[in-house]
C-alpha positions as semicolon CSV with decimal commas, in nm:
position;residue;x (nm);y (nm);z (nm)
1;M;0,000;0,000;0,000
2;D;0,159;0,328;-0,111
3;R;0,125;0,671;0,046
4;A;-0,158;0,788;-0,183
5;Q;-0,363;0,476;-0,106
6;I;-0,309;0,523;0,267
7;R;-0,418;0,887;0,249
8;N;-0,731;0,807;0,047
9;M;-0,825;0,529;0,288
10;L;-0,787;0,757;0,591
11;L;-0,970;1,048;0,427
12;Q;-1,275;0,827;0,375
13;T;-1,306;0,793;0,755
14;F;-1,237;1,164;0,812
15;E;-1,518;1,300;0,597
16;D;-1,742;1,392;0,893
17;F;-1,449;1,450;1,138
18;Q;-1,525;1,133;1,331
19;M;-1,499;0,760;1,285
20;S;-1,814;0,546;1,293
21;R;-1,822;0,196;1,435
22;S;-1,847;0,049;1,084
23;E;-1,549;0,255;0,963
24;R;-1,346;0,142;1,262
25;S;-1,438;-0,220;1,194
26;A;-1,346;-0,182;0,826
27;L;-1,005;-0,037;0,912
28;N;-0,941;-0,318;1,160
29;Q;-1,015;-0,573;0,888
30;I;-0,794;-0,396;0,633
31;F;-0,501;-0,365;0,872
32;S;-0,538;-0,726;0,988
33;H;-0,478;-0,844;0,629
34;I;-0,176;-0,622;0,574
35;N;0,173;-0,702;0,692
36;L;0,221;-0,385;0,898
37;T;0,593;-0,330;0,921
38;E;0,743;-0,047;1,126
39;H;0,780;0,145;0,799
40;S;0,415;0,107;0,699
41;L;0,297;0,192;1,051
42;S;0,508;0,505;1,040
43;L;0,355;0,602;0,702
44;I;-0,001;0,554;0,830
45;R;0,068;0,756;1,145
46;K;0,239;1,029;0,944
47;E;-0,052;1,060;0,699
48;A;-0,306;1,065;0,983
49;F;-0,119;1,345;1,158
50;Q;-0,086;1,535;0,829
51;I;-0,460;1,512;0,763
52;Y;-0,523;1,640;1,115
53;R;-0,273;1,927;1,069
54;D;-0,442;2,027;0,742
55;Y;-0,777;2,037;0,923
56;K;-0,652;2,200;1,247
57;P;-0,636;2,567;1,131
58;T;-1,009;2,559;1,049
59;A;-1,109;2,378;1,368
60;G;-1,334;2,561;1,608
61;P;-1,332;2,542;1,987
62;N;-1,464;2,184;1,967
63;D;-1,179;2,005;1,792
64;T;-1,362;1,696;1,665
65;G;-1,067;1,606;1,445
66;L;-0,866;1,509;1,754
67;S;-1,119;1,235;1,836
68;W;-1,073;1,095;1,485
69;L;-0,695;1,098;1,528
70;E;-0,724;0,918;1,861
71;D;-0,944;0,652;1,697
72;I;-0,683;0,596;1,424
73;M;-0,410;0,549;1,686
74;K;-0,631;0,305;1,879
75;V;-0,696;0,098;1,567
76;L;-0,322;0,082;1,497
77;A;-0,250;-0,007;1,859
78;N;-0,504;-0,292;1,848
79;T;-0,361;-0,418;1,521
80;T;-0,010;-0,428;1,667
81;S;-0,098;-0,529;2,021
82;D;0,194;-0,769;2,046
83;E;0,394;-0,659;2,350
84;S;0,717;-0,695;2,154
85;S;0,610;-0,395;1,943
86;L;0,601;-0,168;2,249
87;K;0,940;-0,038;2,350
88;S;0,995;0,175;2,659
89;E;1,291;0,254;2,879
90;A;1,375;0,472;3,176
91;L;1,704;0,641;3,263
92;F;1,813;0,844;3,562
93;S;2,074;1,108;3,632
94;P;2,335;1,148;3,755
95;R;2,374;0,766;3,765
96;D;2,307;0,716;3,394
97;D;2,424;0,955;3,126
98;C;2,089;1,080;2,998
99;S;2,254;1,333;2,770
100;H;2,424;1,054;2,573
101;R;2,089;0,882;2,528
102;I;1,933;1,207;2,402
103;C;2,219;1,246;2,156
104;R;2,174;0,889;2,028
105;M;1,803;0,952;1,973
106;I;1,884;1,267;1,778
107;E;2,148;1,085;1,574
108;S;1,907;0,802;1,489
109;A;1,636;1,036;1,351
110;R;1,605;1,032;0,974
111;K;1,324;1,277;0,887
112;Q;1,192;1,491;1,171
113;I;1,273;1,597;1,528
114;D;1,037;1,813;1,733
115;I;1,191;1,944;2,056
116;C;0,993;2,119;2,329
117;V;1,222;2,200;2,622
118;F;1,265;2,465;2,889
119;T;1,626;2,532;2,789
120;I;1,931;2,376;2,624
121;T;2,278;2,442;2,765
122;D;2,448;2,105;2,708
123;D;2,689;2,156;2,416
124;R;2,690;1,784;2,336
125;V;2,316;1,791;2,273
126;T;2,349;2,116;2,076
127;R;2,610;1,960;1,846
128;A;2,387;1,658;1,785
129;I;2,095;1,887;1,693
130;K;2,312;2,089;1,454
131;N;2,442;1,771;1,291
132;A;2,086;1,646;1,240
133;H;1,994;1,977;1,076
134;Q;2,298;1,955;0,848
135;R;2,197;1,607;0,728
136;Q;1,857;1,749;0,624
137;V;1,650;1,626;0,918
138;Q;1,365;1,871;0,978
139;V;1,420;2,013;1,327
140;R;1,175;2,233;1,517
141;I;1,240;2,369;1,865
142;I;1,005;2,530;2,118
143;S;1,161;2,689;2,426
144;D;1,099;2,937;2,707
145;N;1,153;3,309;2,652
146;D;1,299;3,376;2,998
147;K;1,564;3,105;2,956
148;S;1,652;3,151;2,588
149;Y;1,889;3,441;2,654
150;D;2,044;3,309;2,975
151;L;2,421;3,278;2,992
152;G;2,507;2,940;2,837
153;S;2,177;2,896;2,656
154;D;2,216;2,754;2,304
155;I;1,866;2,838;2,179
156;E;1,960;3,161;2,001
157;H;2,268;2,996;1,851
158;L;2,057;2,709;1,714
159;S;1,815;2,960;1,563
160;Q;2,102;3,142;1,391
161;T;2,211;2,818;1,222
162;G;1,878;2,806;1,037
163;I;1,687;2,571;1,268
164;S;1,320;2,663;1,315
165;V;1,276;2,797;1,670
166;R;0,967;2,940;1,838
167;I;0,971;3,099;2,183
168;D;0,702;3,123;2,449
169;Q;0,585;3,485;2,471
170;T;0,379;3,460;2,791
171;S;0,468;3,585;3,139
172;Y;0,475;3,223;3,255
173;H;0,719;2,939;3,181
174;M;0,708;2,693;2,892
175;H;0,838;2,421;3,123
176;H;0,799;2,110;2,907
177;K;1,091;1,872;2,849
178;F;0,999;1,639;2,566
179;A;1,097;1,553;2,209
180;L;0,949;1,349;1,924
181;F;1,154;1,153;1,674
182;D;1,021;1,060;1,326
183;S;0,667;1,029;1,473
184;K;0,791;0,702;1,628
185;F;0,933;0,777;1,973
186;I;0,872;1,024;2,255
187;L;1,141;1,127;2,498
188;T;1,020;1,301;2,813
189;G;1,074;1,335;3,188
190;S;1,198;1,582;3,446
191;Y;1,546;1,587;3,290
192;N;1,657;1,935;3,178
193;W;1,885;1,943;2,873
194;T;2,167;2,100;3,073
195;R;2,514;2,009;3,196
196;S;2,410;2,045;3,560
197;A;2,125;1,797;3,511
198;S;2,371;1,550;3,362
199;K;2,637;1,589;3,632
200;N;2,454;1,674;3,951
201;N;2,076;1,655;3,950
202;S;1,846;1,364;4,034
203;E;1,633;1,353;3,718
204;N;1,444;1,099;3,509
205;L;1,412;1,036;3,137
206;I;1,154;0,810;2,970
207;I;1,154;0,694;2,606
208;T;0,855;0,513;2,458
209;N;0,674;0,442;2,131
210;E;0,331;0,394;2,294
211;P;0,082;0,518;2,029
212;G;-0,158;0,695;2,267
213;L;0,120;0,896;2,427
214;L;0,271;0,972;2,087
215;L;-0,062;1,118;1,981
216;R;-0,102;1,337;2,290
217;F;0,251;1,475;2,281
218;E;0,245;1,545;1,907
219;S;-0,088;1,721;1,946
220;E;0,053;1,934;2,229
221;F;0,360;2,023;2,025
222;E;0,149;2,135;1,728
223;K;-0,077;2,340;1,956
224;L;0,218;2,526;2,109
225;W;0,394;2,564;1,773
226;N;0,087;2,736;1,631
227;E;0,035;2,952;1,942
228;Y;0,394;3,078;1,949
229;G;0,400;3,144;1,576
230;T;0,148;3,425;1,602
């Protein structure tokens, strides 16, 4: 099944911004007869998110499109319910080197990295982000306005290299610490992307490909990206 076929199939269930029971059953049957590799799953998820993004600017206060997107993710999760398909791990600082794990995730990305973090001051992470940008990976960064110009912050430097950066403009903090990689993995936790977090702080870092969480975090990233772009 190629990309155009996937998009047409998904659009048929999106016509009224929600998925009926019969449409859900039909998708379950279709997916059950397809050998869903990691590549094909990624394509389906990517097309579903793109359809939702195309619809999002016209959505009113009741975003019915999000319910449709959640239904798609549930169908995919049911189709690939084998526990071996779910991969999660937890790391802790300063016992484990979380920064090295972040760098490896960045290095493994092939198409897109969305980063939503309070600040970045760890030069190792900054170098990995710049290298990803140079190899044509699409990188987007959301960060906090109060921290972006702190001594040691790399946010402005990353913006000057041509990476797309948007900054919180509110009087409060954009305090998230998460990133998405190729619409496949989420990295999140209390861990700040700083040297002090790596060397001194007691922090946690979680990486998972759980579809429901992927949906919620990607939706939150897009919401903030649109808010801070105005």
